[in-house]
N, C-alpha and C positions, 0 to 999 in steps of 0.2 A: 438215891434217898427222896429227892424233891417227889418225882414222880411215884414212888411208892406211897409215901405219906398222904398225899394228896389223890390217890388213884387216878393218876396220869397215864396216859401212855404217849410215851415221847418221839416223834418222828426228828431224828438229827439229819441237818443238811449243814454240808462243809462248803465254804467256798476255798477252793484250792488256788493259790498263788492268784489272786482277783487281779493283780496288777500286770499280769503276764498275758501279753495281746491274746487274744482268741478265747481267754478263758472268762466265764461268768464272773460279773463283778457286784450284783446284786440278787437280792432274791425277792420276791414278789409272792405274797402271802395272803392270801384269800380265804375266807370261810363259806363254807357250801353248809347251809343248813337251811331251817326255818325261821331262825332269827337272820334278818339282813344286817350287813356290815361294810362296809367299805374295807378295801384290801389295803396292805400297808406295804412299804418298799423299805427293805433294809439292806444299808452298805455300810462298808467300814470306811473310816475317815482315817487316812493316816497319817496327817497333818495334826489333827487335833487327838488321836491315838484312841479311839471309840466308835462305837456303832451309832448310826443316825437311822432313825425310823421317820419316814415321810408319808404322808397321806394325800390322796388326791384332793384336788380342789374345784376339778370338773369332773362330773359324771353324766352328764347329757349333752350330746353334740346334735348340730345340725346335719340333716340326713346327707349333704353334700361336702360334709367335712370329711377330707381324706386323711387328715393327720391325727384326730382323735386324740388330741395330747390331754391327759388327766392332770397336767401342770402339778406335780407333786410338791408339797411343800412340808420343811422339816418340824417334825412334831416334838419330836425329843432326840435327847443326845445323851448317849449311857458312856462314861469313860471305862476304858479296859480298867481291870482288875482294881475297881474301886471298893472294895469290899474286903480286899484282901490285906493282911495286917504286917505290918513291917517287923521284921525279926530286929531291927538295929536299936 
């Protein structure tokens, strides 16, 4: 419905049992277009019961930097089921 109303083509990505060893537990979403943007890291926080969106704080590294850690920082927390009305 949302995709149809806004003329969007939606690509669904599922994190299947992210707490199981060997399974992916985060999604790195990047934009490839003429418009530049930093990517976002999306993961589920089971302790707070919601989605965490983080952005890199470092995008340039020294040429001899072997780690190239983007040092992600939480930008948003989205609680699960926040818009579902309670039937009680």
